[in-house]
N, C-alpha and C positions, 0 to 999 in steps of 0.2 A: 315629788320632792316638795317640801315646805318652802314657803317664800324666804323665811329667814335662812334656811340651809342653802337655798340658791344664791342669796345675796352674799353669804359668807364664802361660798365657792367662787363666785366671781371676783370678789376682793382678793382672795388668795391667788386666784389665777392671774390677776393684774400684776400683783407683787412679783410673782414667779417669772412673768413675762418680761418685766423690767430688768430683772437680774440675769436673764438668759442672754444667749447670743443670737444674732439675726440668722435666718434660714440661709441667706446668701452672704458670704460664700462658704460658711462653716459646714452646714448640713449638705449642701450640694457637693462640696469637695469630698466629704466622707462617702456619699452615696456613689459619686463617680469613680472614686478609688476602688470601692468594693466591686462595682460593676465591671471595671476594667480587669480587676483580679479574676473574677469569675470567667469572663471571657477568655482571658489568657490561659486559665487551666483547661477550659474546654478545647482551645485550640491545640494546646500541648498534648492533651490525651488523644485528640483525633490524629495528630502526627505520629505519635509513639505507638498507640494501640491500633489505630486504624478502625475500620468498620467492616463487619461481616457482610460479604456479598453473596446474595442468593443466586439461584439459577436465572438465566436469561428468560425474559418474558416471551411466551409463545403466543402471538396474536391469532393464531389459527386454532387454538385450543377452545373447545366448547364446554369442557368439563371442570376447568379450573375454578376453584371457589376462593375468591379473594378474602383476605382477613386484614383488619386494620392494624396500624401500629400499636404497640402496647399501651400508649397513653390514651388510645380511644377504646380500649377494651371495655371500659365501663358503659360507654354508649352502645357498643356491640351487644352487650349483655341485656340492656334495656330493651333492645330490639327483640331479643329471645324471649323476654318475659311477657311483652306485649305482643301476642302472636297474630291476631287478625290483621290482614293486609290493610284494611281500611283505617286502622289506627296507627300505621306506620308514620305518617306525618306527625302525630302526637308524640310519638316516641323519639323521633329524630329532631324535631323542632320545638314542639310544645313544652315538654317536660324540662329539657335543658334550659330553654329560654326562661321559663317561669322560675326555675331554681336560681338561675344566675341573677335575674332581676330581684328576687327576694334577698339574696345575699348583698347586692349593691345597695339596696334600700335599708339594710340593717341599721346603719347609723342614724337613719331618720326616724324609725320607729322604736329604737332602743337608745334613748337619749340620756341615760343616766350617767352621772359624773364618775361613778365608781370604775376603777381599773383593775380591781381584783376579780379574776374570773369566777370565783365562788359567789360573788355578790352581783353577777351579771348573768343570771340563769338563761336568759333568752339568747344572748349572743354565744354563750358558752355551748349550750345545747345545739344551736344551729351549726356552729363550727364542728363540733364533735360528730354530729350526725352526718355532715357532708363528707368528712374525712373517712369515717368508718364505711359509709355506703359506697363511696368511689373506690376504696381499697378493697372492699369485698367483691364488688363487681369486676374490678381489674383482675383479682386473683381467679375468679371463675373463668374469665376470658383466657387468662394465661394457661389454665389447667384444661382447656378445651381439647387440646391435642391437635395433631395435624389432620386436615380434612382429606388428605390423599394417601394416607398410610395406615395399614392395619397391622399391628403387632400381635399376631395370634398364631399358634401353632395349630395347623389343620392337616388333614390327610392329603397326600399328593394329588388325589383326584379332585380336590376342592380348591387348589391353589389358583387355577384360572378364574374361578368364580370370586375368590377373594380379591384378586387384582381388578376385575371388573367392578366389584363393589367399591373399592377405594378410588378408582379412577373416575367413576360416575359422579363423585361428589357426595355420596350418601352420608358421609361423616360430618358434613356441614350441618345436618339437622338431626342426626341420630348418634346414639352412643352404642359403641360396639367394643366390648371389653374395656381396656384402658384408653381407647382412642375415641375420637369424635366428640360430640357435644350433647349436653342434656336438653335436647328440644330444638325446635318445636315438635319434632317427630318423636315416636316412642323409642325405648331402648330395644336394640336388636340382638343383644348378647345371648338370649334364650328365646328367640322368636319362634323356633320350630316347635317349642312346647306349648305355644299359644295358639298358632294357626297352622294349617297344613300347607304343603308345597303349593298346591293349586291356587290357594288364597294369596300366598306370597307373590307368585307370578302374576296373578291378576291385579294386585295392588301396584306392582311395579309398572305394569302396562298402562293402567288407567289413571294412576296418580290421585288417590282419594283426597278430598279436602284441599288443603293448600299445597299438597305435594305435587311436584311436576311429573308429567308422564314421560316414561322411558320407552315408549313403544317404538321409537325410531332406532333403537339399538338392534343390531343384527340378531336374529333368532337364536343363534349359537350363544351369544353373550348373554341373552336374556336367560337362557336355560341354565347356563353356567352360574349366573348370579343367583337364580332360584335354587340350584342345587346347594351352593354354599350356605345360603341363608336357612335352607331347610335342614342343614346338618347342625345348626346351633340349637341344641336342646338342653 
């Protein structure tokens, strides 16, 4: 900004400031009234509509795969994008912290007097990218599906294997039909056309890469799981 433009802006600002009203009590009263109104609406909705209650937590379960609340889905998706375990601290702490600090410091490195978004490309771009990225990641997390349910028609002899696959938590890392998540593991919808049954069983037992081993499952369940997956061609 040119010195002359800055001086004109400061003079205009001082004139408007003298014509305006003090922050207290005018602005404080408006903000307090709006805050109380929002809280009142939330309380009324919680009393009238209530909240959906899920099943009771089972502390003895070793296969339950927890999922975050919807407003943390975007962080959940960041963890799935950054797959290596050694980079988990960067995904959970590093990236969100850096993004938050950059947004908080935005008024300090974008000090232009313009209030028109079209004339503030830096601030406008940062805001739009933040909203779009968080909305997209939240959508992906919401569409991930349940980690313990497989909605797929199979032959009766494969029903037991389907239940084992669902209860073992496979859908937390794999996509299977319309259920599960796109990673970090490969999609299993047509896994039988890619590798044979013996390779499927071996992978489940040893847990290649970051995949956990399921060799502690009873042999019957392991074979039922392998039979089910080997039928998906």
